[in-house]
N, C-alpha and C positions, 0 to 999 in steps of 0.2 A: 508423119512427122520425122524427117531427118535427123539422123543423128549428128547431134552438135558440133561434135570436133572429132572428125573422121580419122585425123592423122593421129590424134590422140587416143581414140580407141583402137586403132592397127597398132599402135605400140604396147598397149597393154596387151592386146592377142598375142604380140610377138612376145613379151615377156614370159606370159603364161605357156607359150609354147615351147619357150627353149627349155624351161623348167621341166617340163613334160618331157621331152627328147632326153635331155641329159640325165635326169634323175630316172627315168624309165630305160635308159638303155637301149634307146631304140635307134633305127638307121633309115632316117627317113629325112628327107630337106621339105622345105615348105615356102611357100611365096605368097605373099600378102600384097593384095592390089588393092588400092583406095581408088572408087569411082573407074570398074573396069569397063574396057570400052564394048558397045553396042556390039552384040552379035544376034546370030538368028532366033536364039531361045531369051534375049533380052524381053521380050513379050511378057513372057512366063515366069520370067526371074528378075527381077531389079536390084541386085544387091548392092549398097555402098561400098561393102568389102567383101574381096571373094579371098578365100583362103584356099592354096592347091597346094596338094602334098605329093610326092613323088619321093624314089628310093627303095633299096632291096625289102625294107618291112611295111611298104605301103601296102600289100595286101593284107596285114593284120586290121588294117581300116576297114577294110572292106567284107570281112568274115562276117557271119551272121547278119547278112543285110545290110552291112555299113553302121552295125551298132556301137563300134569303137568310135569311128569317125562322129556319128551323131552324137554322143555321149560327149566328147571333145569340143562338138558346136556346141551344145548346151551347157556346159561348164563357162565357154566364153561369155554365152548370154548373162550367165549370173554375175561373170566377173565384172562385165560392163553395167549390170543392172538394168538390161532392156526388158521393156514390159513386152509381155507377149506379142503384141500389135505390131512391135519393131522386128521381131526376130528375122523377117524374111529381109532386112538390110544387110544382113552377114550369112554368107553363104560358105560352106567349105565343102570343098570337093577334092577327089583322088580317083586318078589316072580317067578321068571324064565319066565318073559314074553319074554324076548329076545329071549332066546330058542325056546319057543310057537309059536311067530312072525317068527323065520328062518325055521322051520318046514313048517309053514301054507304057507311061500313064496316058499319053495322046492316043495311044493303039486301043489301049484296053478302052478308054470312052469311047471309040469308035465303033468297037465290037460290040459294046453295050447298048450303045445308040441304036444300032443295027438290030440287036436281040430283041430291044424295046419297040420299033416299028413294028417288026414282022410279027411279034407275040401280044402286044398290046397290053401288057403287064409289066410294071416295074422292075428294074433291075439294083441290087443293093451289093455295091463294094464291100469288100473287108475293110474294116477300120484303118485311118491312116492317119496321118499328121495334117495339120491345119493346112500345111505350104503344100501337100499332095491333094489335099481335096481343092484346094484353090484351083490346081493345075486340070482337075477335072471338069471342076464347073466352065474354065475358061475354055476349055477345049470344046464344050458342046453349048457356048451361050449363044453361037447364032443358029442354032437347030431351032426352027420356029414351032415344027411339031412336039416337042420336046421341052420338059422343064427340069431341073438339079436342086436337088435340098440336100442340106446335110442334117443328119438326123444321130440321136444318141447325146453320150456326156462324155466329156472328158478324153480318156485315152481310147475310149472305144466308138466314137465318133466317124461316121462314115457316110458317103455321099449315097444318095438315091438317085435313078434316073427314073421319071415317070412321061409318060404321055401328057402330053400337055393339059388336056380338059379330064385328066383321071380323076374318079372320087372312088375312094374304098367302099366297096359291097359288104354290106352285112354287120358296117359299124351300129351299134346301136347308140342313139343319142343320149348324152350326159343328164342324169337324173338327178335334181336338189331334192335332199330329204326336208321336208317341212318342219 
């Protein structure tokens, strides 16, 4: 489901970021692009709005694995009242961090796939966001000998890579009490 008025949404993001930058005394600039052009990573992420940061304080956004960048992005979702299933429509990036993370996730998925093929045992990733889990699922979607599933709940949700016909051993059947 698309964002109804992308330009109005971009303007709201701009107003929010102006306040963050000026009141926070931060030294960075941002560029907001509505319907960014197709690039090589567009299959993996297709935002309707892309916000890209630069400037002397940009590194602050990327500290602690991009915690501040992610927090600002989440606040933008809240300001726009975006439901979780539409969060992928807006993407915040700084110093090409998002593209580097996409490549890192694709590489990790490839390594996990090889490990599962060679050992025959499932591989569990650490918990990650729904957007990152989607990247892992997409990276392995054409692997005919494997399957992926998301497990866990909330912030502890993670991806498991299984051999295609894997059945867990030793799991007792569920019993009902009469």
